[in-house]
Steps between C-alpha positions, in 0.01 A plus 500: 500500500740208558579317819810708570297818454235378744760406762671839457167682541412301815846567651470868412158525664626314807798733525284812464257374767787423738657837438171678552441313826851580624457868409160511672652345812791743499261792457286372786800465729642844416165667548427340834838435665627862526196587711619247759875558508525843657421643840493840670479353852683171460845393374443517121577811299315651207605339166738679267332788317168467686339789689269460797303789654401465865323668792543419869233619745510476878738601778722707508379649171399459138758423237491509117771344290628351179744207480703419189676169441868563419619139475400145581593555868457871564259792468488870588210732573379833626265556795315806621363475857232707673578446867291548813703293745845619614758234418250213517393588856150585622588869523297680233651772286459583129803452281616369165790310362665394177713187463660287230476132598758262353439130542717199415401135508781324681404131521241246385458147641190326370216717628713704738671823398702778660491869401700804614380860461616856573271805467704825505305826493390810686230570759319806631264556797293815540551542876514834681866504398500317170711182497700409190722200467643218295375143516684181405308195628638154425348158540487135399193294413460126512229400256309174452298429185210309659322483160563650155267790589568527876816617679578500869797697634675598824702823506769647723525880450733764635341839425758780549449875470737790568320827566723804449239761592406625752821495704633286661532219247278203578574145387209254504513127447262219582539124433163374380391139436186348356316295236356602164251333265449553128241360259498529119135544404585477128781588261476873575351540848669414833381563856686450826555585865835619645567507875805587715531553881782607731668774704599842358795686657547880490840650592323828574362504768640149561174301520355188341144430392297220346476517125312304237415481132163364384410573139277351236663465156335548162727446196437503126731366234523751215 
């Protein structure tokens, strides 16, 4: 083999090695980064086309859900709730609810992000006179990415429910505030803690009570 052939072979091997290294690096980044760039409690949404199953356990109930990434800045989900606290208060009563959360990532500045959500759905309580109503809570979350695997957030929520039975109609709302924490154990598994505290107002019978949310999160990327 001549000199030109040797040089060509060396250049070819160098090119192949560089390409292989670049591909390996891209594969490493794509396999690890997506596990760090979504959040169920913070300000990031689920990536496009990705599904995340989750369970929330605590007060005022137990929730099971699935979240699907619809774009780079939004996701939509479905949640089924087994309730044992009336409208986040300490009053105990069995109930259930179904909601369709929609979240949109509104802003990102370095490690800080802002997210808006609305969770329309229905709700039912098995009281002496069964209560049925519509829920449409809204809220904003300020998230801080403290580390690639750890998110800290502070949320402002306005849970709202309109109960149409029994008569008279009862409108319930309660501004809640509080922090949340979320940790990515690995690419698939995420754990967290969500908390909110504040007053809850009932138009019937015209009273207010203390309400809170305190739930452990377990999420798995499908």
